[in-house]
C-alpha positions as CSV (number, residue, x, y, z in Angstrom):
1,G,9.9,105.0,-5.3
2,V,12.3,103.5,-3.0
3,G,15.5,104.5,-5.1
4,G,18.0,106.9,-3.1
5,M,15.6,109.4,-1.2
6,G,12.9,107.3,-0.8
7,S,14.8,104.4,0.9
8,F,16.1,107.3,3.0
9,H,12.5,108.7,3.6
10,A,11.4,105.1,4.5
11,R,14.5,104.2,6.7
12,T,14.3,107.5,8.3
13,L,10.4,106.9,8.8
14,A,10.8,103.5,10.4
15,A,13.3,104.8,12.8
16,L,10.8,107.2,14.6
17,G,8.8,106.4,17.6
18,G,5.1,106.1,16.7
19,V,5.7,105.6,12.8
20,E,4.6,102.2,11.3
21,V,6.3,102.1,7.4
22,A,2.9,100.0,6.4
23,V,4.1,99.5,2.7
24,V,6.8,100.7,0.1
25,A,6.4,101.0,-3.6
26,D,8.4,101.0,-6.6
27,V,8.0,99.8,-10.1
28,V,11.5,98.3,-9.4
29,A,11.2,95.0,-7.9
30,S,14.4,94.6,-6.3
31,N,14.2,97.6,-4.8
32,V,11.0,97.2,-3.5
33,D,12.0,93.6,-1.9
34,V,15.2,94.9,-0.3
35,L,13.7,97.4,1.4
36,A,10.6,95.9,2.5
37,D,12.4,92.6,3.6
38,E,14.8,95.3,5.9
39,L,11.7,97.1,7.3
40,G,8.9,93.9,7.7
41,C,6.5,95.9,5.5
42,E,3.9,94.8,2.5
43,R,5.6,95.7,-0.6
44,S,4.0,96.8,-3.8
45,L,4.9,97.1,-7.7
46,D,2.2,99.7,-8.3
47,P,3.1,103.2,-6.9
48,A,-0.5,104.3,-8.6
49,A,-2.7,101.9,-6.6
50,T,-0.4,102.3,-3.4
51,A,-1.1,105.8,-3.7
52,E,-5.0,105.2,-3.8
53,R,-5.4,103.1,-0.5
54,S,-7.5,104.9,2.1
55,D,-5.9,102.8,4.5
56,L,-2.4,104.7,5.0
57,D,-2.3,108.1,7.0
58,G,0.4,109.8,4.6
59,V,2.2,108.9,1.6
60,V,5.9,110.0,0.9
61,I,6.0,110.7,-2.9
62,S,9.8,110.0,-4.2
63,S,9.4,109.1,-7.8
64,P,10.5,110.5,-10.8
65,D,9.5,114.3,-11.5
66,E,6.7,113.7,-14.0
67,T,4.7,111.0,-11.9
68,H,4.4,113.1,-8.8
69,P,1.1,115.2,-9.9
70,D,-1.1,112.0,-10.4
71,L,0.6,110.0,-7.5
72,A,0.2,113.3,-5.2
73,I,-3.6,113.8,-6.4
74,A,-4.6,110.3,-5.9
75,A,-3.0,110.0,-2.0
76,M,-5.1,113.6,-1.1
77,R,-8.4,112.1,-2.6
78,A,-7.4,108.8,-0.7
79,G,-7.4,111.1,2.6
80,S,-3.9,110.8,3.1
81,M,-1.3,113.8,4.0
82,V,1.2,113.5,1.6
83,L,5.2,114.4,1.6
84,C,6.0,115.1,-1.8
85,E,10.1,115.2,-2.7
86,K,11.0,118.3,-4.7
87,P,10.3,119.6,-7.1
88,L,6.6,119.1,-6.5
89,A,5.9,118.8,-10.2
90,A,7.8,119.0,-13.7
91,S,5.4,121.7,-15.4
92,L,3.7,125.0,-14.0
93,V,0.7,123.4,-15.1
94,D,1.0,120.3,-13.3
95,A,2.3,122.1,-10.1
96,K,-1.1,124.0,-10.3
97,R,-3.3,120.8,-10.5
98,I,-1.9,119.7,-7.4
99,V,-2.2,122.9,-5.3
100,D,-5.9,123.2,-7.1
101,A,-6.3,119.1,-5.7
102,E,-5.1,120.5,-2.0
103,A,-7.0,124.0,-2.1
104,D,-10.6,121.6,-3.0
105,L,-10.2,119.5,0.2
106,G,-10.0,123.1,2.1
107,R,-6.9,122.3,4.2
108,R,-3.2,121.6,3.8
109,V,-2.0,118.3,3.1
110,V,1.1,118.6,0.8
111,Q,4.4,119.3,1.9
112,V,7.6,119.3,-0.5
113,G,10.5,118.2,0.7
114,F,12.3,121.0,2.2
115,M,13.8,119.8,5.3
116,R,16.5,122.8,6.0
117,E,14.2,124.7,8.1
118,Y,14.0,121.7,10.4
119,D,18.2,121.1,10.3
120,T,19.1,122.2,13.9
121,A,22.6,124.1,12.1
122,H,20.2,126.0,9.6
123,V,17.8,127.4,12.7
124,Q,20.9,127.8,14.7
125,L,22.3,130.0,12.2
126,R,19.3,131.9,11.3
127,S,18.8,132.5,15.0
128,K,22.5,134.3,14.3
129,L,22.1,136.6,11.5
130,P,20.2,139.4,12.8
131,A,23.0,140.3,15.0
132,I,24.9,140.5,11.5
133,G,22.6,143.0,9.7
134,T,21.0,143.3,6.7
135,I,22.3,140.8,4.2
136,D,22.6,142.1,0.7
137,H,24.1,138.9,-1.4
138,V,24.4,135.4,-0.8
139,R,26.7,132.8,-2.5
140,A,25.5,129.4,-2.6
141,V,27.6,126.7,-3.5
142,H,26.0,122.9,-4.0
143,R,27.8,120.3,-4.9
144,N,26.1,116.4,-5.6
145,A,28.5,113.4,-5.9
146,N,26.4,112.4,-9.3
147,R,28.8,110.4,-11.6
148,T,26.7,111.9,-14.6
149,R,26.7,114.8,-16.1
150,R,23.5,116.9,-15.3
151,S,21.8,119.1,-17.4
152,L,21.7,123.1,-16.4
153,Q,17.9,122.5,-15.6
154,S,18.2,119.3,-13.5
155,I,20.6,121.2,-11.8
156,V,18.3,124.2,-10.7
157,V,15.1,122.2,-10.4
158,Q,16.7,119.4,-8.1
159,S,19.8,121.1,-6.7
160,M,19.5,124.7,-6.4
161,V,16.2,124.9,-5.4
162,H,17.4,124.2,-2.0
163,D,19.6,127.1,-2.1
164,V,16.5,129.4,-3.0
165,H,14.2,128.0,-0.1
166,S,17.6,128.5,2.3
167,V,18.1,131.7,1.1
168,R,14.3,132.7,1.9
169,F,14.3,130.7,5.0
170,L,17.5,132.3,6.7
171,T,16.9,135.8,5.7
172,G,13.4,136.1,5.7
173,A,13.8,138.3,2.0
174,E,12.6,137.7,-1.6
175,I,15.4,136.9,-4.1
176,T,15.7,139.5,-6.7
177,D,18.3,138.2,-9.1
178,V,19.8,134.7,-9.8
179,T,23.2,133.9,-11.5
180,A,23.4,130.1,-12.1
181,F,26.5,128.2,-13.6
182,G,26.9,124.7,-14.1
């Protein structure tokens, strides 16, 4: 998909040296046309067929959550590395399908889109935390500029999961209790 996050990923990759964005895919033609024209790449209205292509080194999956498993598995089977936006899947059963497909390959080829551990500010903060001592409590506030009201499940699965990842990355600790307000 090349909506919000998909177009962000495509533009970021296109700006990197040594990276060529070969194709953008989405079921919405206007999304594909605008981005393909901007990046000078191929366009596809069939994300599933694009994921199955064996001529791609990597595939970024940023489509609706329920499409992640089939696209990720198709891309892996085609020989591509996969960056999958979070959540990996909309259910534990589907997440296990992806993990099992990767395990069948015998090597790691899937990364979920948790980017904060690569963010300079997060890395700097992590380096300073040992001087503070043991961290027993973390309060995370996450705001999105969404115009529509989101369900609590959506907030937890699509937004709070970044905070959970950040806490684990920053502290090295497992989380024992979570309280969420939406």
